[in-house]
C-alpha positions as CSV (number, residue, x, y, z in Angstrom):
1,M,0.0,0.0,0.0
2,V,2.8,2.4,0.8
3,D,4.4,1.6,-2.6
4,L,1.1,2.2,-4.5
5,R,0.6,5.5,-2.7
6,F,4.2,6.5,-3.4
7,Q,4.0,5.6,-7.1
8,I,0.7,7.4,-7.7
9,L,0.6,10.3,-5.2
10,R,4.2,11.2,-4.2
11,K,6.7,10.2,-6.8
12,P,5.1,12.4,-9.6
13,L,5.6,15.4,-7.2
14,G,9.2,14.4,-6.3
15,L,8.1,13.6,-2.7
16,S,8.5,10.6,-0.5
17,F,7.2,9.3,2.9
18,T,9.2,9.9,6.1
19,D,9.2,7.4,8.9
20,E,7.2,10.0,10.9
21,D,4.6,10.1,8.1
22,L,4.1,6.4,8.2
23,A,4.2,6.1,12.1
24,A,1.4,8.7,12.2
25,E,-0.9,6.2,10.3
26,K,-0.9,3.5,12.9
27,E,-4.4,4.3,14.2
28,D,-5.9,4.9,10.7
29,I,-8.2,2.5,9.0
30,L,-6.4,1.2,5.8
31,L,-8.6,0.1,2.9
32,G,-7.6,-1.7,-0.3
33,C,-9.1,-3.2,-3.4
34,F,-7.4,-6.4,-4.6
35,E,-7.6,-8.5,-7.7
36,D,-6.3,-11.9,-6.5
37,D,-3.2,-10.8,-4.5
38,S,-2.5,-7.6,-6.4
39,L,-3.4,-4.3,-4.7
40,E,-5.3,-2.1,-7.3
41,A,-6.5,0.8,-5.2
42,C,-6.3,2.1,-1.6
43,C,-7.2,4.8,0.8
44,M,-7.1,5.6,4.5
45,L,-9.6,7.0,7.0
46,T,-8.2,9.2,9.8
47,K,-10.3,10.2,12.8
48,T,-10.3,14.0,13.1
49,E,-13.3,14.6,15.5
50,P,-15.5,12.3,17.4
51,K,-18.0,11.9,14.5
52,T,-15.8,13.0,11.6
53,V,-13.3,11.0,9.6
54,R,-10.9,12.2,6.9
55,L,-10.3,10.3,3.7
56,R,-6.6,10.4,2.8
57,Q,-4.2,9.0,0.3
58,M,-6.8,7.7,-2.3
59,A,-4.8,6.0,-5.0
60,V,-5.8,3.8,-8.0
61,S,-3.1,2.0,-10.1
62,S,-2.4,4.0,-13.1
63,G,-3.5,1.4,-15.7
64,L,-6.8,1.0,-13.9
65,Q,-7.9,4.6,-13.5
66,G,-11.3,5.5,-15.0
67,K,-12.6,1.9,-14.7
68,G,-14.8,2.4,-11.7
69,I,-12.4,1.1,-9.0
70,G,-12.2,4.5,-7.3
71,R,-16.0,4.7,-7.2
72,V,-16.3,1.3,-5.6
73,L,-13.5,2.1,-3.1
74,M,-15.1,5.4,-2.2
75,S,-18.5,3.7,-1.5
76,F,-16.8,1.1,0.6
77,A,-14.9,3.7,2.6
78,E,-18.1,5.6,3.3
79,N,-19.7,2.3,4.5
80,I,-16.8,1.5,6.8
81,A,-16.9,5.1,8.2
82,R,-20.7,4.7,8.9
83,D,-20.0,1.3,10.5
84,H,-17.5,3.0,12.8
85,G,-20.1,5.6,13.8
86,Y,-18.8,8.5,11.8
87,K,-21.4,11.0,10.5
88,R,-19.2,13.1,8.2
89,L,-16.4,12.4,5.8
90,T,-13.9,15.2,4.9
91,M,-10.9,15.3,2.7
92,H,-8.2,17.5,1.2
93,A,-9.0,16.8,-2.4
94,R,-6.5,17.6,-5.2
95,K,-8.0,20.2,-7.5
96,S,-7.7,17.7,-10.4
97,A,-9.9,15.2,-8.5
98,V,-12.7,17.6,-7.4
99,G,-15.0,16.5,-10.2
100,F,-14.7,12.9,-9.2
101,Y,-15.7,13.7,-5.6
102,E,-18.5,16.1,-6.6
103,K,-20.1,13.2,-8.6
104,H,-20.2,11.3,-5.3
105,G,-22.0,14.0,-3.4
106,Y,-19.0,15.9,-1.8
107,K,-19.1,19.6,-1.6
108,I,-16.2,22.1,-1.6
109,C,-16.1,23.9,1.8
110,S,-12.8,25.9,1.6
111,D,-10.9,28.2,-0.6
112,E,-8.1,26.7,-2.7
113,F,-4.9,26.0,-0.8
114,V,-1.6,24.4,-1.6
115,E,-0.6,21.1,0.0
116,V,2.2,18.8,-1.2
117,T,3.1,21.4,-3.8
118,I,-0.3,21.3,-5.6
119,P,-3.8,23.0,-5.3
120,H,-6.3,21.3,-3.0
121,Y,-9.8,22.0,-1.6
122,V,-11.4,20.8,1.6
123,M,-14.4,18.7,0.7
124,E,-17.0,17.0,2.8
125,K,-20.1,14.9,2.9
126,E,-22.6,14.0,5.5
127,L,-22.9,10.2,5.8
């Protein structure tokens, strides 16, 4: 999962993960989509408030993007969040992915900001 996230999200920006980045994830909920033993997509859920969870590090293998795997993973992540008692899902969405999240009912709730060197928006959805 770390390698998929690196290849899709960090390497194109010239970034990597630090030991501190990875250690901070130990309480997160890690989700993945597999075909046999191959990881095709992943994301993480991080608790931010008692009833709010943040979707992070959504990544789909480059050859599989646009085939519906992200949609399935998003729906699964929302169900897992509900199962854990969360009422709201938030994220820092890359500007290039805003349309994908809007199709799934997420709303922009911030001004544009820069994170990991690229434009983002805070988006959220009531679960």
